[in-house]
N, C-alpha and C positions, 0 to 999 in steps of 0.2 A: 414599538416594532422596529424603529430605526436602530436601536442598540443591538437588536438581534441581527440585523443585516451587517452591522459593523463587525460583530464577532465572526460571522461567516466569512466576511472579506478578509479578516485577519487570519482565519484558518486557511483560506485559499492562498494567501501570501506565504504563510509558513509552509504549506504543502508544495508550493512552487520552489521555494528555497531548498526544501528537503529533496525534491525530485532532482534539482540541479546537482546536489551533492552526490546523490545515488548514481546519476548518469556519469558523473565525473569519476567515481571510484569503482564502478562495476567492472570495467575492463581490467583494472589492476587486480581486483578480487578474483575475477574469472581466471586470469592467468595463474594466480597463486593456487587456486583450488584445482586447476587442471593438473598440477604437479602432485596433488595429494592422492592418497589411496581411495578417496571417496569421490571420484569424478562424477558419477551418475547422481549421487546425492546432492552434490554442489550445484549441478545443473538444475535439479528440481527446486532447490531452495531459491536460486536466483530467479527462476520462472515465477515462483510464488511471490517473490518480492515485487516484481514488475506488475503482476496482476493486482496486488494489494493497492498499488498506487491508482490504478484505474477505478477500483471500487471506491476508494476514498474520494476521488474526484467526482464520481457519480453521486455519492452521498451528499457532498457539499453542494453540488449543483441542485439536487432535489430540495435540500433545505432552503437554498436561496430562492427557489421557485415556490416555496410554500407547500411542497408535496411531502409532508412529514410521514405519511404512511409509506410511500415509496422509499423514503430515506430509511425508515425502520426495517423494511424488508431487505434493503441492500446492506444495512448494518448487520443484520443476522447473517447474511452471506459472508460479510467480512470476518465475523467471529468464527464461523465455520472454516473459513479459509485459514485463519490464524491457527485453529486447532490442527488442521492438516499440516501446516508449516511446522508447528511444534512437534507433531508426531514424527515427521521426517527427521527433524533435528535430533530428537531424543533417540530415535531408533538407530 
């Protein structure tokens, strides 16, 4: 069980590092996308990006607490969220 907790902790650390990079780059990306002809699409994609981070944190937290059913339900939400993101991107 200890190895399981170590893997979750590694995932938390990786997620924190990724979040820091996203927070650092989003203002620059947002400015760039505001100049494009897809302004509304870019706003939606950025909103999906931020919400994905919240879902990922919740999934990791539930795994850490041993609530695997809750993590599975949240993971399904994350998958559906990614399909929405993909749909907007492709469209």
